[in-house]
MITOR-274056 format. One record per atom (N, C-alpha, C): z, x, y; residue in one letter. Coordinates in steps of 0.2 Angstrom, whole numbers, plus 2048, in hexadecimal, padded with zeros to 3 digits. Last residue first. Layout:
BEGIN
ZXYa;...
//
This chain:
BEGIN
91CD476BEg;918D476B8g;91CD486B2g;924D496C9s;923D426C6s;920D416C0s;922D566CCa;929D546C9a;928D4D6C6a;912D5D6C6s;916D596CBs;91DD576C8s;90DD6D6C0v;90FD666BEv;914D636C3v;901D776C8p;908D756C7p;909D6E6C5p;8F2D7B6C0e;8F5D776C5e;8FCD766C3e;8EED8B6BBv;8F0D846B8v;8F4D816BEv;8E0D956BBc;8E6D936BEc;8E7D8C6BCc;8DDD9D6ABq;8DBD9A6B1q;8E1D976B5q;8E2DA56A1q;8DBDA66A2q;8D8DA26A9q;8EFDAB699l;8EDDA969Fl;8E6DAA6A1l;8F1DB168Da;8EFDAA68Da;8EDDA7693a;8F8DBD68Ea;8F1DBD68Ea;8EDDB668Da;904DC0698s;902DBA694s;8FBDBA694s;905DCD69Dq;90BDCB699q;909DC4695q;8F8DD869Av;8FBDD369Ev;900DD069Av;8F5DEA69At;8F7DE4696t;8FADDF69Bt;8EEDF569Dg;8EEDEF6A3g;8F0DE969Fg;8F4E0569Bn;8F1DFF698n;8F2DFA69Dn;8F4E1769Aa;8F5E1169Ea;8F1E0B69Aa;8F2E22693k;8F8E1E691k;8F8E17694k;8E8E2869Aa;8E6E26693a;8ECE21690a;8EEE2A6A6e;8E9E256A6e;8E8E2369Fe;8F7E346A3a;8F9E2E6A7a;8F4E286A6a;8EEE3E69En;8F3E3A69An;8F5E3469Dn;8DFE4269Fr;8E4E406A4r;8E9E3B6A0r;8D9E50695t;8DAE49696t;8E0E4769Bt;8CDE5B69Br;8D4E5A69Ar;8D5E5269Ar;8C2E6969Cp;8C3E6269Ap;8CAE61699p;8C1E726ABi;8C3E736A4i;8C5E6B6A2i;8BDE746B8g;8B8E726B3g;8BAE726ACg;8C7E786C0q;8C4E7D6BDq;8BEE7B6B9q;8CCE6B6C4l;8C9E6F6C9l;8C5E756C6l;8D1E686B7r;8CBE656B9r;8C8E686BFr;8DDE6F6B8a;8D8E706B3a;8D1E6D6B5a;8E4E696C3a;8E2E706C3a;8DDE726BEa;8E5E5C6BEl;8E0E5D6C4l;8DFE656C4l;8EEE5E6B3w;8E7E5B6B2w;8E2E5C6B8w;8F9E636BAq;8F5E676B5q;8EEE646B4q;8FBE576C1w;8FAE5D6C5w;8F7E626C0w;8FEE4D6B8d;8F8E4D6BCd;8F6E536BFd;90AE4E6B1d;904E516AEd;8FEE526B2d;912E466B8e;913E4D6B8e;90DE516B6e;90AE396C1d;90DE3C6BBd;90DE436BBd;910E326D0v;90BE376CDv;90EE396C6v;913E226D7s;915E286D3s;910E2C6D0s;910E176DDv;90DE1C6E0v;90FE236DCv;917E0B6DBf;910E0C6D8f;90DE126DAf;923E076E1g;923E0B6DAg;91CE0C6D7g;921DF76E7p;924DFE6E7p;923E016E0p;915DED6EEe;918DEF6E8e;91BDF66E8e;917DE26FCr;915DE96FAr;919DEB6F3r;914DD16FBk;918DD76FBk;915DDD6F9k;90FDC1701p;90DDC76FFp;913DCD700p;916DB36F9t;916DB76FFt;915DBE6FEt;90BDAC6EDa;911DAE6EFa;911DB26F6a;902D9F6E4p;902DA46E9p;90ADA66EBp;904D9E6D2e;904D9B6D9e;905DA06DEe;901D9A6C2i;901DA06C7i;900D9D6CDi;90AD936B5n;906D926BBn;906D986BFn;912D926AAq;90BD946A9q;907D936AFq;920D976B3g;91ED936ADg;917D966ABg;919D9F6BFt;91ED9A6BEt;91CD966B8t;914DAE6C5l;913DAA6C0l;91ADA66BFl;90EDB16D6e;913DB16D1e;912DAC6CBe;905DBC6E1g;906DB66DEg;90CDB76D9g;904DC86E7i;902DC36EBi;902DBC6E7i;90ADD86E9a;90BDD26E5a;909DCC6E9a;8FFDE66EBf;903DE16EEf;904DDB6E9f;8FDDF76EDs;8FDDF26E8s;902DEC6EBs;8F7E066F1f;8F8E006F4f;8F7DFA6EFf;8F7E116E8v;8FBE116EEv;8FCE0B6F1v;8FAE106D7y;8F6E0E6DCy;8FAE0E6E3y;8FBE176C7g;8FEE176CDg;8F9E166D3g;8F5E196BBp;8F7E126BDp;8FAE126C3p;8E7E1D6C4t;8EAE186BFt;8EFE1C6BCt;8E9E236D4l;8E7E246CEl;8EAE206C9l;8E4E1E6E5g;8E9E206E0g;8E5E216D9g;8D9E136EAm;8DFE176EDm;8E4E186E8m;8D1E0A6E4r;8CEE106E8r;8D3E156EAr;8D7DFE6E0l;8D5E046DBl;8D3E0A6DEl;8E4DF66E6d;8DEDF96E8d;8DCDFF6E4d;8EBDE96DDs;8EBDF06DFs;8E4DF26E1s;8F6DDB6DBm;8EFDDD6DDm;8EFDE46DFm;900DD36D1v;900DD86D5v;8F8DDB6D5v;90ADC56CEv;903DC76CDv;902DCD6D3v;919DC66C5r;916DC66CCr;90EDC86CAr;920DC66B9n;91EDC06BCn;91BDC06C2n;920DD56B7d;926DD16B8d;925DCA6BCd;910DD56BBi;916DD96BAi;91CDD56BCi;900DD46B8l;906DD06B8l;90CDD46B6l;8F3DDB6C2d;8F7DDB6BDd;8FDDD66BDd;8E2DDE6C7s;8E8DDA6C8s;8ECDDB6C1s;8D8DE96D2k;8DADE66CBk;8E0DE26CCk;8C9DEC6DCy;8D0DEB6DBy;8D2DE96D4y;8BDDED6E5f;8C0DF26E0f;8C8DF16E0f;8B9DE56EFg;8B9DE36E8g;8BBDE76E3g;8BCDEC6FBr;8B5DEB6F9r;8B4DE96F2r;8C9DEC6FFs;8C7DF06F9s;8C0DF06F7s;8C7DE2709f;8C9DE970Bf;8C7DEE705f;8C5DD6702w;8C0DD9707w;8C1DE0708w;8D0DD56F9n;8C9DD66F6n;8C4DD86FCn;8DADD4703l;8DADDA6FEl;8D3DDB6FBl;8D6DC8709k;8D7DCE70Dk;8D6DD4708k;8D6DBF6FEq;8D0DC0701q;8D0DC6706q;8E4DBF6FAf;8DFDC16F6f;8D8DC36F9f;8EADBA706a;8ECDC0703a;8E6DC36FFa;8E5DAD708d;8E3DB270Dd;8E5DB970Ad;8DEDA66F9t;8E4DA76FDt;8E2DAD702t;8D5DA36F0d;8D4D9F6F6d;8D9DA16FBd;8D8DA96E4e;8D2DAC6E8e;8D1DA86EFe;8E2DA66DBl;8E4DA96E2l;8DEDAB6E6l;8DDDA36CFc;8E0D9E6D3c;8E3DA06DAc;8D9DB06CBa;8D4DAA6CBa;8D7DA56CFa;8E1DBA6C8v;8E0DB96CFv;8DBDB36D0v;8E1DBB6BBl;8E8DBB6BEl;8E7DB86C5l;8D4DBD6B6e;8D7DB76B5e;8DEDB66B9e;8D1DCB6B8p;8CFDC66BDp;8D2DBF6BCp;8D6DD86B2n;8DADD16B2n;8D8DCC6B7n;8D0DE46B1r;8D1DE26B7r;8D6DDB6B7r;8D4DF06A4p;8D2DE96A6p;8D4DE86ADp;8CCE016A3h;8D2DFD6A4h;8D0DF56A6h;8C7E1069Cs;8C5E0969Es;8CCE0569Es;8C2E216A0y;8C8E1C69Ey;8C6E156A1y;8B9E2F69Di;8B9E2869Fi;8BFE2469Ci;8B3E3D69De;8B9E3B69Ee;8B9E356A1e;8A6E42691a;8A8E3F698a;8AFE3D698a;8A4E51688p;8A6E4A688p;8A8E4768Fp;899E5D68Fg;89FE5B68Bg;8A0E5468Cg;893E6A699d;891E65695d;897E64690d;89FE6E6A6t;899E6F6A2t;898E6A69Et;8A5E6B6B7d;8A4E696B0d;89EE6C6ADd;8A6E6D6C4l;8A6E736C0l;8A5E716B9l;8A8E616CAl;8A1E656CCl;8A1E6B6C7l;8AFE556C0s;8B0E5B6C4s;8A9E5F6C5s;8B2E446BEi;8ADE496BEi;8AFE4F6C3i;8B8E366B6y;8BAE3C6BAy;8B5E426B9y;8B8E256B7l;8B4E2B6B5l;8B6E316B9l;8BFE176B3n;8C0E1C6B7n;8BDE226B4n;8BAE066B3e;8BAE0C6B0e;8BBE126B5e;8C0DF56B2y;8BDDFB6B6y;8BEE016B2y;8BBDE46AEr;8BEDEB6ACr;8BCDF06B2r;8B5DD86B1d;8BCDD86AEd;8BEDDF6ACd;8AADDC6B9e;8ADDD76BAe;8B4DD66B7e;8AADEE6BCs;8A7DE86B9s;8ACDE26BBs;8A9DFE6C4l;8ACDF76C4l;8A7DF26C1l;8ADE0E6C2g;8A8E096C0g;8ABE026C0g;8B2E1A6CDi;8B4E146CBi;8AEE106C8i;8B5E2B6CCv;8AFE266CCv;8B2E206C9v;8BDE386D3k;8BEE326CFk;8B8E2D6D1k;8B9E4A6D3w;8B8E436D5w;8BAE3E6D0w;8BCE5A6D8v;8BDE556D3v;8BCE4E6D6v;8B8E606E4l;8B5E626DEl;8B6E5D6D8l;8BDE5E6F0v;8B7E5A6EFv;8B4E5D6E9v;8CFE5B6F3n;8CAE5F6F1n;8C3E5A6F0n;8DBE536F3f;8DBE5A6F7f;8D5E5E6F5f;8D9E486E6p;8DDE4B6EBp;8DCE526EDp;8C7E446E5s;8CEE446E2s;8D3E486E7s;8BBE396EDa;8BEE406ECa;8C5E406E9a;8B3E2D6E4i;8B8E2E6E9i;8BBE356E7i;8A5E236E0a;8A8E296DFa;8ADE2B6E5a;8A1E136D9y;8A4E166DFy;8A8E1D6DEy;897E066D4i;89AE0D6D3i;89CE106D9i;896DF66CCk;897DFA6D2k;89AE016D0k;893DF26BFd;890DEE6C5d;891DF36CBd;890E016B4p;894DFB6B6p;891DF86BDp;884E046A7v;886E056AEv;88ADFF6B1v;889E08696g;886E0469Bg;889E056A2g;88EE1168Cg;88FE0A68Bg;88CE05691g;88BE1E690n;891E1C68Dn;893E1568Dn;880E20697e;880E24691e;887E2168De;884E1A6A3e;87EE1769Fe;87EE1A698e;88DE226A8f;88FE1C6A6f;88AE196A1f;886E2E6ABi;88BE2E6A5i;88DE276A3i;87DE296B5t;87AE2B6AEt;87FE2C6A9t;887E266BEr;883E216BCr;87FE226B5r;88CE336C1a;890E2E6BEa;88CE286BBa;881E396C8q;884E3C6C1q;888E366BDq;882E316D3a;87CE316CFa;87EE336C8a;88FE346D8e;88DE2D6D6e;887E2D6D1e;88DE426DBv;892E406D5v;890E396D3v;884E416E5r;882E456DFr;886E436D9r;88BE3B6EFh;885E386ECh;883E3B6E6h;895E456F0q;897E3E6EEq;891E3B6EBq;88EE4F6F6i;891E506EFi;893E496ECi;88BE4A702v;886E4C6FEv;888E4C6F7v;898E49707v;894E42706v;88EE44702v;89CE56709s;89FE52704s;89CE4B703s;893E5B712l;892E5D70Bl;896E58706l;899E5571Eg;892E5371Cg;891E55714g;8A5E5C71Em;8A5E5571Dm;89EE5271Bm;8A0E69720y;8A3E6771Ay;8A4E60718y;89BE6872Da;896E69727a;89AE67720a;8A7E67733t;8A2E62734t;89DE6272Et;8ACE74731t;8AFE6E72Et;8ABE6872Et;8A2E7C738i;8A3E7C730i;8A7E7672Ei;8A3E77745a;89DE77741a;89EE7773Aa;8B1E7A748l;8AFE73748l;8A8E73744l;8B0E88746v;8B4E85741v;8B2E7D742v;8A7E8C751g;8A6E8D74Ag;8A9E89745g;8AFE8875Ci;8A8E8575Bi;8A6E86753i;8B9E9175Bv;8BBE8A75Bv;8B4E86759v;8B3E9D75Cg;8B7E9C756g;8B8E94755g;8ADE9D768n;8A9E9E762n;8ADE9C75Cn;8B9E9D770r;8B3E97770r;8AFE9776Ar;8BEEA976Dl;8C2EA276Bl;8BDE9D76Bl;8B5EB1772r;8B7EB276Br;8BAEAB768r;8B5EAF77Ft;8AFEAD77Ct;8B1EAD774t;8C5EA7784t;8C1EAD783t;8BBEAB77Ft;8D1EA2790w;8CBEA078Cw;8C7EA678Bw;8E3EA678Et;8DDEA5792t;8D7EA478Dt;8EDEA5785k;8EEEA278Ck;8E8EA1790k;8EFEA0774k;8EBEA477Ak;8ECEA0781k;8F5E9976Bc;8F8E9F76Dc;8F4EA3772c;8EDE8E76Al;8F4E8D76Dl;8F7E9476El;8E2E93763a;8E2E9176Aa;8E8E9076Da;8E8E96756w;8E5E9C75Bw;8E5E99762w;8EBE8A752i;8F0E8E753i;8EEE94758i;8DDE85751v;8E2E82756v;8E8E87758v;8D9E8D747v;8D5E8E74Dv;8DAE8B753v;8E1E8873Cg;8E1E8F73Eg;8DEE90745g;8DEE7A73Bl;8E5E7C73Dl;8E5E84740l;8D0E7C737l;8D2E7973El;8D9E7B740l;8D2E8172Ap;8CEE85730p;8D0E82737p;8DAE77724l;8DDE7D726l;8D9E8172Bl;8D2E6B722s;8D8E6B727s;8D9E72729s;8C9E6D718y;8C7E6A71Fy;8CCE6C724y;8D0E7170El;8CAE75710l;8C7E73716l;8DAE6870Cp;8DCE6E70Fp;8D6E72712p;8DBE5770Fd;8D6E5C70Cd;8D7E6370Fd;8E1E4870Di;8E3E4F70Fi;8DEE5370Bi;8D9E3D709i;8DCE3D710i;8DFE43712i;8C9E44703f;8D0E41702f;8D4E41709f;8B8E3F705v;8BEE44706v;8C5E40705v;8B0E34703s;8AEE3B701s;8B3E40702s;8B2E27708g;8B6E2A701g;8B4E306FFg;8ADE1E712v;8A9E2270Dv;8ACE25707v;8B0E10719g;8B4E15715g;8AFE18710g;8B1E05726v;8ADE0A723v;8B1E0F71Fv;8B7DF4726p;8B8DFC726p;8B2DFF723p;8AEDE872Fd;8B0DEB729d;8B2DF272Ad;8A8DE473Bp;8AFDE373Bp;8B2DE7734p;89EDE9747y;89EDE9740y;8A5DE973Ey;8A2DE6754f;89CDE4752f;89ADE474Af;8AEDEA759p;8AEDE4755p;8A7DE2753p;8AFDF774Cw;8B2DF174Fw;8B0DF0756w;8ABE03746f;8A6DFF74Bf;8A8DF874Df;8B5E0773Fi;8B3E0C744i;8AEE08749i;8C1E04737r;8BCDFF73Ar;8B9E02740r;8C1E0E728t;8C3E0E72Ft;8BEE08732t;8C8E14718g;8C3E1171Dg;8C6E10723g;8CDE1970Dy;8D0E14710y;8CCE10715y;8C5E24709v;8C4E1E705v;8C7E18709v;8BFE2D717t;8C3E2C712t;8C2E2570Ft;8B6E2D722m;8B4E3171Cm;8B9E30716m;8BDE2772Ca;8B8E23728a;8B5E26722a;8C5E31731d;8C8E2C72Dd;8C3E28729d;8BBE38738i;8BDE3B732i;8C1E3672Ei;8B9E2E742m;8B3E3073Em;8B6E33737m;8C5E2D749a;8C2E27745a;8BDE29740a;8C5E3974Fh;8CBE3774Bh;8C8E32746h;8BAE39756t;8BAE3E750t;8C0E3C74Ct;8BEE31761s;8B9E2E75Cs;8B9E33756s;8C7E38768l;8C9E32765l;8C4E3075Fl;8C0E4376Cc;8C7E44769c;8C9E3E765c;8B5E3D772l;8B4E4176Cl;8BBE42768l;8BCE3877Ef;8B8E33779f;8B7E37772f;8C0E43784v;8C5E3E782v;8C2E3A77Cv;8B4E49787t;8B9E4D783t;8BEE48780t;8AEE41790v;8ABE42789v;8B0E45784v;8B7E4179Bw;8B6E3B797w;8B3E3C790w;8B6E4F79Ev;8BCE4C79Cv;8BCE46798v;8A9E507A2l;8ABE5479Dl;8B2E5179Al;8A9E477ADw;8A5E457A7w;8A7E497A1w;8B2E4D7B6r;8B3E477B4r;8B0E467ADr;8B7E5A7BCh;8B3E597B6h;8B4E537B2h;8C0E5C7C6d;8B8E5C7C8d;8B4E5C7C2d;8CCE5C7C1k;8CBE577C6k;8C3E577C7k;8D2E647B8l;8CDE607B5l;8CAE5B7BAl;8DCE6B7BEg;8D6E6F7BCg;8D0E6B7B9g;8E6E627C0k;8E2E637C5k;8DBE677C3k;8EBE567B5f;8E9E5D7B5f;8E4E5E7BBf;8EEE487B8l;8F3E4D7B6l;8F1E547B6l;8E1E437BCw;8E7E437C0w;8ECE477BFw;8DAE467B0r;8D8E497B6r;8DDE487BCr;8E1E3D7A7l;8E1E447A6l;8DFE487ADl;8DDE317ADg;8E4E337ADg;8E5E3A7ABg;8D0E317AAe;8D2E317B1e;8DAE337B2e;8D0E3079Cg;8CDE3679Fg;8D0E377A6g;8D5E2479Ai;8D9E29798i;8D7E3079Ci;8CAE1D79Ff;8D1E1C7A2f;8D5E227A0f;8BFE21798p;8BFE2279Fp;8C6E217A2p;8C2E1E78Aa;8C2E2578Ca;8C2E26794a;8C3E11787a;8C9E14789a;8C8E1B78Ca;8B5E0E783l;8B8E0A789l;8BFE0E78Bl;8B4E16779a;8AFE1777Ea;8B2E14784a;8BDE11770h;8BEE18773h;8BAE19779h;8B8E0576Dv;8BEE05770v;8BFE0C774v;8ADE0A765f;8ABE0676Cf;8B2E06770f;8B3E1075Bv;8B0E14760v;8AEE11766v;8C2E0B755s;8BCE09757s;8B9E0D75Cs;8D0E0C753h;8CBE11750h;8C4E10751h;8D6E01757t;8D8E0875At;8D3E0D758t;8D2DF774Fw;8CFDF8755w;8D0DFE759w;8D8DFF740g;8D4DF9743g;8D1DFB74Ag;8E0E06738r;8DAE0973Ar;8D5E0373Cr;8E7DF7730h;8E8DFE733h;8E1E01733h;8E4DEC72Ay;8E2DEC731y;8E4DF3734y;8E8DED71Cv;8E1DEC71Dv;8DFDEC725v;8F7DEF71Ef;8F2DF371Af;8EBDF371Cf;8FBDE5726s;8FCDEC728s;8F8DF1725s;8F8DDA71Ed;8F4DDB724d;8F5DE2727d;901DDC713i;8F9DDD712i;8F6DDE719i;90EDDA719p;90BDE1717p;904DE2715p;90BDCF727d;90EDD1721d;90BDD871Fd;908DD0735d;90BDCA732d;90EDCC72Cd;90CDDE73Ff;908DDA73Bf;90CDD5737f;90DDE874Ep;910DE374Ap;90ADDF746p;909DF9750l;907DF2751l;90ADED74Cl;90BE0674Cf;911E0274Ff;90FDFB751f;8FFE0A747v;904E09742v;90AE05745v;8F7E0D752d;8F7E06750d;8FCE0574Ad;8F7E1A754l;8FDE17757l;8FDE0F755l;8ECE21751d;8F0E1F74Bd;8F7E1B74Ed;8E5E2475Cp;8E3E1E759p;8E8E1C753p;8ECE31760l;8EDE2B763l;8EBE25760l;8E9E3D75Bt;8EEE39757t;8EFE3275At;8E1E43764g;8DFE4275Dg;8E3E3E759g;8E9E44770l;8E3E3F76Fl;8E1E3E768l;8F0E4F76Ca;8F4E4876Da;8EEE4376Da;8E7E5976Ag;8EBE57765g;8EEE50766g;8E2E5A777g;8DEE57772g;8E1E5576Cg;8EDE6077Ei;8EAE59780i;8E6E5677Ai;8EEE6B777l;8F4E67776l;8F1E5F779l;8E2E7277Aa;8E4E70773a;8E9E6B773a;8E3E73788a;8DEE6F785a;8DFE6D77Ea;8EEE7C789k;8EEE7578Ck;8E9E71788k;8E8E87783r;8EEE84780r;8EFE7D783r;8DCE8B789p;8DCE89782p;8E2E85780p;8D8E84799g;8DBE89795g;8DCE8678Eg;8CFE7C7A0l;8D6E7A7A0l;8DBE8079Dl;8C2E8179Et;8C4E7E7A5t;8CCE7E7A5t;8C2E86791k;8BFE8A797k;8C2E8879Dk;8C6E7A78Ag;8CAE8178Ag;8C8E8578Fg;8BFE6F789l;8C3E6F78Fl;8C7E7678Fl;8B7E6F77Df;8B4E6C783f;8B8E6E789f;8BFE76773a;8B8E77774a;8B5E7577Aa;8CBE6F774t;8CBE76776t;8C4E78777t;8C8E62770s;8C9E63776s;8C9E6A779s;8C5E66762v;8C0E63766v;8C1E6476Ev;8D2E6B75Ea;8CCE6F75Ea;8C6E6C762a;8DAE5F760a;8DBE65764a;8D5E6A764a;8D4E56756g;8D4E5575Eg;8D5E5B762g;8D7E5E74Bl;8D0E5C74Dl;8D0E5B754l;8E5E5F74Bv;8E2E6574Cv;8DAE6374Ev;8E9E5174Af;8EBE54750f;8E6E5B751f;8E3E4D73Dq;8E1E4A744q;8E3E4E74Aq;8EAE56735t;8E3E57736t;8E0E5373Ct;8F7E50737i;8F6E57739i;8EEE5873Ai;8F5E43732s;8F7E44739s;8F5E4B73Bs;8E7E41726d;8EEE42727d;8EFE4472Fd;8DAE35729m;8DDE3B726m;8E4E3C728m;
//
């Protein structure tokens, strides 16, 4: 999730465990710093933009790494703060929880987190909350500001911190329950509107858990179904788009394709844009703007050949109408999403159905 949320979660956890021993202000600052520590992997060098995408939230987010790191960081804190000298196990547990809760809430987003690396190397991405969720973050922010303003530990502050942590944790759990309910509802809607796709995945829309984007994935197409928990009976909001699998047929053996296919769990589409084969992760963004799109091939004549991977710019723009659309859907009011209704996945050359081997100069 966003850096502010990670800071305030770590601060709240540390205040709950160390506030009485160290004082709420120091405890909150220590926990906030620890809560942001796993994201320092953004400074690690990667070979190409795809690696920086798929390997972010890697080993620095593993709870097993956190368990190994906790004693070392904990001993450093005991050396720095005399009040912690006689509380070794309490400090170690606090450090572990500040680090691991960072990874846990990251795993609740669609991006995913390699939380069980190296024993389970794939990212865990539930997708039941958006990367920024005010209903989760603001209570934590409020209680942390309270802790930072207090010099001494009080029973009222303790109850407030524990209460907020319990409520926000319950909110995360509730989001998973809602997600499963939405996926079941989506399956019924798809069945009533032409058939159930091969895969169904419900993802929380920006900033809330009331409106959901459900991706229905088939071999050659994907469908976006939007569901609001406040919807009444009415026509389903479904948009269908081509995935253009023929564009990446000749790129399936490349590292770039395999990494993107693995990380997206197969939820991708491909487009031909200015003779570049662009592969987009369907889970992140709203059609036609996707946050993570990469050019992995190029069209030369009638041949599609691998290309050095490059991040595609300009794919993250939001249509001006989208905010009005989201506001209406949050109220359960039916509304067409114009950006998606106008979108099409037309390929520049519809005749491209397979990879054509390059013709040699001697031929």
